[in-house]
N, C-alpha and C positions, 0 to 999 in steps of 0.2 A: 595700528600701521605694524609692518616690521622693516624696522634696520636693516638696510646691510653695512657690511664689513666698511662699506666705501662712505658710506653716515658716516659713522661711529669716526673712522681717522677723520674726516672732516670738520669732524665737528669737536675732537679728543685736541684738537690742534689752532681754532678756537678757544677754545679755554685755555688751550697752554698761553698764546697770545696775549689772549687778555688780564691775564692773569700775570703773567712780565709788566707789563705798561701799566700796571694797577701800582706795581710792585713798584718799578718805577716811580710812577708819578706817586702814592707817598714818600715815596723819601724824600723825591721835591718839595713836597709842600708842607709834609711834620719835622721831618730831621737837621734834616740841612737848613730851613726857615732859625729852624730850635736848637741848629750849632751856633751860625752862623753869627749872633749875635757878641760870640765863644774871640773873635774873627777878627781882629783888631786892624785889617795892613786896608790904602785907597788901592779903587779899582778905577780906572776913568775917572780920578777925581773927585768919587764917591769913598764914602764907607764899602766896604765887599759886602758886608752885611743887610745893604738901606738895596745895594741893586740887586744881590741873590732877591733878594725879597721883592723888589719890584720888577724888574727885569728880567733875571737869569731863570724865572718857575718859568715865568712864559713861554723862555723863549725852547723850555723845553717842553712845553705842553702841546708847541707848536712845533713840536720835532715828534712828541708819540705819534697828533694826529697824522704826522703825515708818509711816516710810520706805514701807521697801525692800515691806513686805506691800501697802499703798495700792496702790503703785506696779503693782506683780503685777494685785491688785486689777483692775482696771483695765486692764492691760494682755490680762489673758483677756477681760470682758470683751468687749473691743476685736474678738478673738480667733475671739471662741465658745464660750472653751476653761472659760467658767469654772462654778466648780464651783454647781450649785445643790440653792440650800438649803434 
């Protein structure tokens, strides 16, 4: 199967956004979690490190999923491969 330039552009944009969002996921999961124990201030009455590990990362994950879904819907429409509703 021959890929057209449109297919290559679509796939390149998809891989780029996936790589960026995975990098954000990695930083939130490992880097912030590891470094947060050094943060010694309270946030909403709890130590910030606890809050970031228990709540903050989950919020970021939901935002990543929402952003990816919206971005891919727009990309699908741009390249004419959107699902019809």
